[in-house]
mmCIF entry with sequence, helices, sheets and N, C-alpha, C, O atoms, coordinates in Angstrom:
data_MODEL
# 
_entry.id   MODEL 
# 
_entity.id                         1 
_entity.type                       polymer 
_entity.pdbx_number_of_molecules   1 
# 
_entity_poly.entity_id                      1 
_entity_poly.type                           'polypeptide(L)' 
_entity_poly.nstd_linkage                   no 
_entity_poly.nstd_monomer                   no 
_entity_poly.pdbx_seq_one_letter_code       
;(UNK)(UNK)(UNK)(UNK)(UNK)(UNK)(UNK)(UNK)(UNK)(UNK)(UNK)(UNK)(UNK)(UNK)(UNK)(UNK)
(UNK)(UNK)(UNK)(UNK)(UNK)(UNK)(UNK)(UNK)(UNK)(UNK)(UNK)(UNK)(UNK)(UNK)(UNK)(UNK)
(UNK)(UNK)(UNK)
;
_entity_poly.pdbx_seq_one_letter_code_can   XXXXXXXXXXXXXXXXXXXXXXXXXXXXXXXXXXX 
_entity_poly.pdbx_strand_id                 A 
# 
loop_
_entity_poly_seq.entity_id 
_entity_poly_seq.num 
_entity_poly_seq.mon_id 
_entity_poly_seq.hetero 
1 1  UNK n 
1 2  UNK n 
1 3  UNK n 
1 4  UNK n 
1 5  UNK n 
1 6  UNK n 
1 7  UNK n 
1 8  UNK n 
1 9  UNK n 
1 10 UNK n 
1 11 UNK n 
1 12 UNK n 
1 13 UNK n 
1 14 UNK n 
1 15 UNK n 
1 16 UNK n 
1 17 UNK n 
1 18 UNK n 
1 19 UNK n 
1 20 UNK n 
1 21 UNK n 
1 22 UNK n 
1 23 UNK n 
1 24 UNK n 
1 25 UNK n 
1 26 UNK n 
1 27 UNK n 
1 28 UNK n 
1 29 UNK n 
1 30 UNK n 
1 31 UNK n 
1 32 UNK n 
1 33 UNK n 
1 34 UNK n 
1 35 UNK n 
# 
_struct_asym.id          A 
_struct_asym.entity_id   1 
# 
_struct_conf.conf_type_id            HELX_P 
_struct_conf.id                      HELX_P1 
_struct_conf.pdbx_PDB_helix_id       AA1 
_struct_conf.beg_label_comp_id       UNK 
_struct_conf.beg_label_asym_id       A 
_struct_conf.beg_label_seq_id        2 
_struct_conf.pdbx_beg_PDB_ins_code   ? 
_struct_conf.end_label_comp_id       UNK 
_struct_conf.end_label_asym_id       A 
_struct_conf.end_label_seq_id        34 
_struct_conf.pdbx_end_PDB_ins_code   ? 
_struct_conf.beg_auth_comp_id        UNK 
_struct_conf.beg_auth_asym_id        A 
_struct_conf.beg_auth_seq_id         2 
_struct_conf.end_auth_comp_id        UNK 
_struct_conf.end_auth_asym_id        A 
_struct_conf.end_auth_seq_id         34 
_struct_conf.pdbx_PDB_helix_class    1 
_struct_conf.details                 ? 
_struct_conf.pdbx_PDB_helix_length   33 
# 
_struct_conf_type.id          HELX_P 
_struct_conf_type.criteria    ? 
_struct_conf_type.reference   ? 
# 
loop_
_atom_site.group_PDB 
_atom_site.id 
_atom_site.type_symbol 
_atom_site.label_atom_id 
_atom_site.label_alt_id 
_atom_site.label_comp_id 
_atom_site.label_asym_id 
_atom_site.label_entity_id 
_atom_site.label_seq_id 
_atom_site.pdbx_PDB_ins_code 
_atom_site.Cartn_x 
_atom_site.Cartn_y 
_atom_site.Cartn_z 
_atom_site.occupancy 
_atom_site.B_iso_or_equiv 
_atom_site.pdbx_formal_charge 
_atom_site.auth_seq_id 
_atom_site.auth_comp_id 
_atom_site.auth_asym_id 
_atom_site.auth_atom_id 
_atom_site.pdbx_PDB_model_num 
ATOM 1   N N  . UNK A 1 1  ? 42.686 -14.563 -19.846 1.00 0.00 ? 1  UNK A N  1 
ATOM 2   C CA . UNK A 1 1  ? 42.812 -13.146 -20.236 1.00 0.00 ? 1  UNK A CA 1 
ATOM 3   C C  . UNK A 1 1  ? 42.412 -12.250 -19.062 1.00 0.00 ? 1  UNK A C  1 
ATOM 4   O O  . UNK A 1 1  ? 43.120 -11.302 -18.723 1.00 0.00 ? 1  UNK A O  1 
ATOM 5   N N  . UNK A 1 2  ? 41.257 -12.565 -18.443 1.00 0.00 ? 2  UNK A N  1 
ATOM 6   C CA . UNK A 1 2  ? 40.790 -11.719 -17.337 1.00 0.00 ? 2  UNK A CA 1 
ATOM 7   C C  . UNK A 1 2  ? 41.792 -11.730 -16.185 1.00 0.00 ? 2  UNK A C  1 
ATOM 8   O O  . UNK A 1 2  ? 41.996 -10.716 -15.517 1.00 0.00 ? 2  UNK A O  1 
ATOM 9   N N  . UNK A 1 3  ? 42.423 -12.903 -15.958 1.00 0.00 ? 3  UNK A N  1 
ATOM 10  C CA . UNK A 1 3  ? 43.387 -13.002 -14.853 1.00 0.00 ? 3  UNK A CA 1 
ATOM 11  C C  . UNK A 1 3  ? 44.571 -12.072 -15.098 1.00 0.00 ? 3  UNK A C  1 
ATOM 12  O O  . UNK A 1 3  ? 45.059 -11.426 -14.171 1.00 0.00 ? 3  UNK A O  1 
ATOM 13  N N  . UNK A 1 4  ? 45.028 -12.006 -16.336 1.00 0.00 ? 4  UNK A N  1 
ATOM 14  C CA . UNK A 1 4  ? 46.175 -11.147 -16.658 1.00 0.00 ? 4  UNK A CA 1 
ATOM 15  C C  . UNK A 1 4  ? 45.810 -9.682  -16.430 1.00 0.00 ? 4  UNK A C  1 
ATOM 16  O O  . UNK A 1 4  ? 46.612 -8.909  -15.904 1.00 0.00 ? 4  UNK A O  1 
ATOM 17  N N  . UNK A 1 5  ? 44.607 -9.309  -16.827 1.00 0.00 ? 5  UNK A N  1 
ATOM 18  C CA . UNK A 1 5  ? 44.167 -7.917  -16.653 1.00 0.00 ? 5  UNK A CA 1 
ATOM 19  C C  . UNK A 1 5  ? 44.088 -7.580  -15.170 1.00 0.00 ? 5  UNK A C  1 
ATOM 20  O O  . UNK A 1 5  ? 44.482 -6.494  -14.746 1.00 0.00 ? 5  UNK A O  1 
ATOM 21  N N  . UNK A 1 6  ? 43.572 -8.525  -14.388 1.00 0.00 ? 6  UNK A N  1 
ATOM 22  C CA . UNK A 1 6  ? 43.440 -8.285  -12.945 1.00 0.00 ? 6  UNK A CA 1 
ATOM 23  C C  . UNK A 1 6  ? 44.812 -8.108  -12.309 1.00 0.00 ? 6  UNK A C  1 
ATOM 24  O O  . UNK A 1 6  ? 45.006 -7.227  -11.472 1.00 0.00 ? 6  UNK A O  1 
ATOM 25  N N  . UNK A 1 7  ? 45.759 -8.946  -12.707 1.00 0.00 ? 7  UNK A N  1 
ATOM 26  C CA . UNK A 1 7  ? 47.109 -8.851  -12.134 1.00 0.00 ? 7  UNK A CA 1 
ATOM 27  C C  . UNK A 1 7  ? 47.766 -7.537  -12.538 1.00 0.00 ? 7  UNK A C  1 
ATOM 28  O O  . UNK A 1 7  ? 48.477 -6.922  -11.744 1.00 0.00 ? 7  UNK A O  1 
ATOM 29  N N  . UNK A 1 8  ? 47.526 -7.110  -13.775 1.00 0.00 ? 8  UNK A N  1 
ATOM 30  C CA . UNK A 1 8  ? 48.115 -5.842  -14.240 1.00 0.00 ? 8  UNK A CA 1 
ATOM 31  C C  . UNK A 1 8  ? 47.556 -4.676  -13.431 1.00 0.00 ? 8  UNK A C  1 
ATOM 32  O O  . UNK A 1 8  ? 48.294 -3.767  -13.052 1.00 0.00 ? 8  UNK A O  1 
ATOM 33  N N  . UNK A 1 9  ? 46.259 -4.705  -13.170 1.00 0.00 ? 9  UNK A N  1 
ATOM 34  C CA . UNK A 1 9  ? 45.633 -3.628  -12.390 1.00 0.00 ? 9  UNK A CA 1 
ATOM 35  C C  . UNK A 1 9  ? 46.202 -3.617  -10.977 1.00 0.00 ? 9  UNK A C  1 
ATOM 36  O O  . UNK A 1 9  ? 46.466 -2.556  -10.411 1.00 0.00 ? 9  UNK A O  1 
ATOM 37  N N  . UNK A 1 10 ? 46.389 -4.823  -10.408 1.00 0.00 ? 10 UNK A N  1 
ATOM 38  C CA . UNK A 1 10 ? 46.916 -4.911  -9.044  1.00 0.00 ? 10 UNK A CA 1 
ATOM 39  C C  . UNK A 1 10 ? 48.330 -4.359  -8.988  1.00 0.00 ? 10 UNK A C  1 
ATOM 40  O O  . UNK A 1 10 ? 48.676 -3.630  -8.059  1.00 0.00 ? 10 UNK A O  1 
ATOM 41  N N  . UNK A 1 11 ? 49.151 -4.700  -9.973  1.00 0.00 ? 11 UNK A N  1 
ATOM 42  C CA . UNK A 1 11 ? 50.542 -4.234  -10.003 1.00 0.00 ? 11 UNK A CA 1 
ATOM 43  C C  . UNK A 1 11 ? 50.593 -2.725  -10.192 1.00 0.00 ? 11 UNK A C  1 
ATOM 44  O O  . UNK A 1 11 ? 51.371 -2.040  -9.528  1.00 0.00 ? 11 UNK A O  1 
ATOM 45  N N  . UNK A 1 12 ? 49.770 -2.208  -11.092 1.00 0.00 ? 12 UNK A N  1 
ATOM 46  C CA . UNK A 1 12 ? 49.780 -0.761  -11.360 1.00 0.00 ? 12 UNK A CA 1 
ATOM 47  C C  . UNK A 1 12 ? 49.321 0.008   -10.126 1.00 0.00 ? 12 UNK A C  1 
ATOM 48  O O  . UNK A 1 12 ? 49.886 1.051   -9.798  1.00 0.00 ? 12 UNK A O  1 
ATOM 49  N N  . UNK A 1 13 ? 48.307 -0.497  -9.447  1.00 0.00 ? 13 UNK A N  1 
ATOM 50  C CA . UNK A 1 13 ? 47.813 0.186   -8.248  1.00 0.00 ? 13 UNK A CA 1 
ATOM 51  C C  . UNK A 1 13 ? 48.860 0.126   -7.152  1.00 0.00 ? 13 UNK A C  1 
ATOM 52  O O  . UNK A 1 13 ? 49.029 1.086   -6.401  1.00 0.00 ? 13 UNK A O  1 
ATOM 53  N N  . UNK A 1 14 ? 49.570 -1.001  -7.052  1.00 0.00 ? 14 UNK A N  1 
ATOM 54  C CA . UNK A 1 14 ? 50.615 -1.151  -6.036  1.00 0.00 ? 14 UNK A CA 1 
ATOM 55  C C  . UNK A 1 14 ? 51.747 -0.169  -6.308  1.00 0.00 ? 14 UNK A C  1 
ATOM 56  O O  . UNK A 1 14 ? 52.269 0.462   -5.389  1.00 0.00 ? 14 UNK A O  1 
ATOM 57  N N  . UNK A 1 15 ? 52.121 -0.047  -7.580  1.00 0.00 ? 15 UNK A N  1 
ATOM 58  C CA . UNK A 1 15 ? 53.195 0.882   -7.940  1.00 0.00 ? 15 UNK A CA 1 
ATOM 59  C C  . UNK A 1 15 ? 52.771 2.314   -7.639  1.00 0.00 ? 15 UNK A C  1 
ATOM 60  O O  . UNK A 1 15 ? 53.577 3.124   -7.182  1.00 0.00 ? 15 UNK A O  1 
ATOM 61  N N  . UNK A 1 16 ? 51.515 2.619   -7.894  1.00 0.00 ? 16 UNK A N  1 
ATOM 62  C CA . UNK A 1 16 ? 51.020 3.969   -7.628  1.00 0.00 ? 16 UNK A CA 1 
ATOM 63  C C  . UNK A 1 16 ? 51.080 4.282   -6.143  1.00 0.00 ? 16 UNK A C  1 
ATOM 64  O O  . UNK A 1 16 ? 51.448 5.387   -5.746  1.00 0.00 ? 16 UNK A O  1 
ATOM 65  N N  . UNK A 1 17 ? 50.712 3.293   -5.318  1.00 0.00 ? 17 UNK A N  1 
ATOM 66  C CA . UNK A 1 17 ? 50.744 3.504   -3.870  1.00 0.00 ? 17 UNK A CA 1 
ATOM 67  C C  . UNK A 1 17 ? 52.175 3.722   -3.398  1.00 0.00 ? 17 UNK A C  1 
ATOM 68  O O  . UNK A 1 17 ? 52.437 4.602   -2.578  1.00 0.00 ? 17 UNK A O  1 
ATOM 69  N N  . UNK A 1 18 ? 53.099 2.917   -3.917  1.00 0.00 ? 18 UNK A N  1 
ATOM 70  C CA . UNK A 1 18 ? 54.510 3.032   -3.520  1.00 0.00 ? 18 UNK A CA 1 
ATOM 71  C C  . UNK A 1 18 ? 55.070 4.389   -3.925  1.00 0.00 ? 18 UNK A C  1 
ATOM 72  O O  . UNK A 1 18 ? 55.749 5.047   -3.137  1.00 0.00 ? 18 UNK A O  1 
ATOM 73  N N  . UNK A 1 19 ? 54.785 4.806   -5.158  1.00 0.00 ? 19 UNK A N  1 
ATOM 74  C CA . UNK A 1 19 ? 55.300 6.099   -5.634  1.00 0.00 ? 19 UNK A CA 1 
ATOM 75  C C  . UNK A 1 19 ? 54.685 7.241   -4.823  1.00 0.00 ? 19 UNK A C  1 
ATOM 76  O O  . UNK A 1 19 ? 55.354 8.236   -4.542  1.00 0.00 ? 19 UNK A O  1 
ATOM 77  N N  . UNK A 1 20 ? 53.410 7.099   -4.448  1.00 0.00 ? 20 UNK A N  1 
ATOM 78  C CA . UNK A 1 20 ? 52.739 8.139   -3.659  1.00 0.00 ? 20 UNK A CA 1 
ATOM 79  C C  . UNK A 1 20 ? 53.389 8.254   -2.284  1.00 0.00 ? 20 UNK A C  1 
ATOM 80  O O  . UNK A 1 20 ? 53.652 9.359   -1.808  1.00 0.00 ? 20 UNK A O  1 
ATOM 81  N N  . UNK A 1 21 ? 53.651 7.099   -1.641  1.00 0.00 ? 21 UNK A N  1 
ATOM 82  C CA . UNK A 1 21 ? 54.298 7.112   -0.325  1.00 0.00 ? 21 UNK A CA 1 
ATOM 83  C C  . UNK A 1 21 ? 55.707 7.678   -0.439  1.00 0.00 ? 21 UNK A C  1 
ATOM 84  O O  . UNK A 1 21 ? 56.145 8.452   0.413   1.00 0.00 ? 21 UNK A O  1 
ATOM 85  N N  . UNK A 1 22 ? 56.415 7.288   -1.496  1.00 0.00 ? 22 UNK A N  1 
ATOM 86  C CA . UNK A 1 22 ? 57.786 7.768   -1.702  1.00 0.00 ? 22 UNK A CA 1 
ATOM 87  C C  . UNK A 1 22 ? 57.792 9.283   -1.867  1.00 0.00 ? 22 UNK A C  1 
ATOM 88  O O  . UNK A 1 22 ? 58.661 9.977   -1.340  1.00 0.00 ? 22 UNK A O  1 
ATOM 89  N N  . UNK A 1 23 ? 56.801 9.785   -2.613  1.00 0.00 ? 23 UNK A N  1 
ATOM 90  C CA . UNK A 1 23 ? 56.722 11.228  -2.845  1.00 0.00 ? 23 UNK A CA 1 
ATOM 91  C C  . UNK A 1 23 ? 56.482 11.952  -1.520  1.00 0.00 ? 23 UNK A C  1 
ATOM 92  O O  . UNK A 1 23 ? 57.135 12.955  -1.234  1.00 0.00 ? 23 UNK A O  1 
ATOM 93  N N  . UNK A 1 24 ? 55.547 11.446  -0.713  1.00 0.00 ? 24 UNK A N  1 
ATOM 94  C CA . UNK A 1 24 ? 55.238 12.086  0.560   1.00 0.00 ? 24 UNK A CA 1 
ATOM 95  C C  . UNK A 1 24 ? 56.427 12.030  1.505   1.00 0.00 ? 24 UNK A C  1 
ATOM 96  O O  . UNK A 1 24 ? 56.693 12.989  2.230   1.00 0.00 ? 24 UNK A O  1 
ATOM 97  N N  . UNK A 1 25 ? 57.145 10.911  1.501   1.00 0.00 ? 25 UNK A N  1 
ATOM 98  C CA . UNK A 1 25 ? 58.323 10.791  2.370   1.00 0.00 ? 25 UNK A CA 1 
ATOM 99  C C  . UNK A 1 25 ? 59.363 11.822  1.970   1.00 0.00 ? 25 UNK A C  1 
ATOM 100 O O  . UNK A 1 25 ? 59.971 12.458  2.831   1.00 0.00 ? 25 UNK A O  1 
ATOM 101 N N  . UNK A 1 26 ? 59.572 11.993  0.671   1.00 0.00 ? 26 UNK A N  1 
ATOM 102 C CA . UNK A 1 26 ? 60.557 12.960  0.187   1.00 0.00 ? 26 UNK A CA 1 
ATOM 103 C C  . UNK A 1 26 ? 60.144 14.377  0.582   1.00 0.00 ? 26 UNK A C  1 
ATOM 104 O O  . UNK A 1 26 ? 60.987 15.179  0.985   1.00 0.00 ? 26 UNK A O  1 
ATOM 105 N N  . UNK A 1 27 ? 58.863 14.683  0.471   1.00 0.00 ? 27 UNK A N  1 
ATOM 106 C CA . UNK A 1 27 ? 58.366 16.018  0.827   1.00 0.00 ? 27 UNK A CA 1 
ATOM 107 C C  . UNK A 1 27 ? 58.559 16.257  2.325   1.00 0.00 ? 27 UNK A C  1 
ATOM 108 O O  . UNK A 1 27 ? 58.968 17.341  2.739   1.00 0.00 ? 27 UNK A O  1 
ATOM 109 N N  . UNK A 1 28 ? 58.262 15.236  3.132   1.00 0.00 ? 28 UNK A N  1 
ATOM 110 C CA . UNK A 1 28 ? 58.416 15.377  4.583   1.00 0.00 ? 28 UNK A CA 1 
ATOM 111 C C  . UNK A 1 28 ? 59.872 15.620  4.942   1.00 0.00 ? 28 UNK A C  1 
ATOM 112 O O  . UNK A 1 28 ? 60.171 16.481  5.770   1.00 0.00 ? 28 UNK A O  1 
ATOM 113 N N  . UNK A 1 29 ? 60.770 14.879  4.336   1.00 0.00 ? 29 UNK A N  1 
ATOM 114 C CA . UNK A 1 29 ? 62.201 15.028  4.625   1.00 0.00 ? 29 UNK A CA 1 
ATOM 115 C C  . UNK A 1 29 ? 62.678 16.400  4.177   1.00 0.00 ? 29 UNK A C  1 
ATOM 116 O O  . UNK A 1 29 ? 63.453 17.054  4.875   1.00 0.00 ? 29 UNK A O  1 
ATOM 117 N N  . UNK A 1 30 ? 62.211 16.835  3.008   1.00 0.00 ? 30 UNK A N  1 
ATOM 118 C CA . UNK A 1 30 ? 62.642 18.130  2.474   1.00 0.00 ? 30 UNK A CA 1 
ATOM 119 C C  . UNK A 1 30 ? 62.193 19.264  3.399   1.00 0.00 ? 30 UNK A C  1 
ATOM 120 O O  . UNK A 1 30 ? 62.979 20.152  3.729   1.00 0.00 ? 30 UNK A O  1 
ATOM 121 N N  . UNK A 1 31 ? 60.946 19.228  3.806   1.00 0.00 ? 31 UNK A N  1 
ATOM 122 C CA . UNK A 1 31 ? 60.421 20.286  4.675   1.00 0.00 ? 31 UNK A CA 1 
ATOM 123 C C  . UNK A 1 31 ? 61.085 20.201  6.051   1.00 0.00 ? 31 UNK A C  1 
ATOM 124 O O  . UNK A 1 31 ? 61.280 21.223  6.709   1.00 0.00 ? 31 UNK A O  1 
ATOM 125 N N  . UNK A 1 32 ? 61.428 18.999  6.483   1.00 0.00 ? 32 UNK A N  1 
ATOM 126 C CA . UNK A 1 32 ? 62.059 18.834  7.792   1.00 0.00 ? 32 UNK A CA 1 
ATOM 127 C C  . UNK A 1 32 ? 63.468 19.403  7.803   1.00 0.00 ? 32 UNK A C  1 
ATOM 128 O O  . UNK A 1 32 ? 63.893 19.995  8.795   1.00 0.00 ? 32 UNK A O  1 
ATOM 129 N N  . UNK A 1 33 ? 64.198 19.226  6.701   1.00 0.00 ? 33 UNK A N  1 
ATOM 130 C CA . UNK A 1 33 ? 65.573 19.726  6.658   1.00 0.00 ? 33 UNK A CA 1 
ATOM 131 C C  . UNK A 1 33 ? 65.586 21.232  6.421   1.00 0.00 ? 33 UNK A C  1 
ATOM 132 O O  . UNK A 1 33 ? 66.553 21.906  6.777   1.00 0.00 ? 33 UNK A O  1 
ATOM 133 N N  . UNK A 1 34 ? 64.521 21.767  5.824   1.00 0.00 ? 34 UNK A N  1 
ATOM 134 C CA . UNK A 1 34 ? 64.481 23.204  5.535   1.00 0.00 ? 34 UNK A CA 1 
ATOM 135 C C  . UNK A 1 34 ? 64.354 24.013  6.815   1.00 0.00 ? 34 UNK A C  1 
ATOM 136 O O  . UNK A 1 34 ? 64.964 25.074  6.945   1.00 0.00 ? 34 UNK A O  1 
ATOM 137 N N  . UNK A 1 35 ? 63.565 23.519  7.759   1.00 0.00 ? 35 UNK A N  1 
ATOM 138 C CA . UNK A 1 35 ? 63.336 24.279  8.993   1.00 0.00 ? 35 UNK A CA 1 
ATOM 139 C C  . UNK A 1 35 ? 64.562 24.212  9.883   1.00 0.00 ? 35 UNK A C  1 
ATOM 140 O O  . UNK A 1 35 ? 64.569 24.789  10.970  1.00 0.00 ? 35 UNK A O  1 
# 
């Protein structure tokens, strides 16, 4: 049971990091094309 919880936390944190990087990349591209 504990192993499953640990893996779920790892996956959720990984997804959060990916979405955060994706968001920042999109913002950078948007601001870059605006100027």
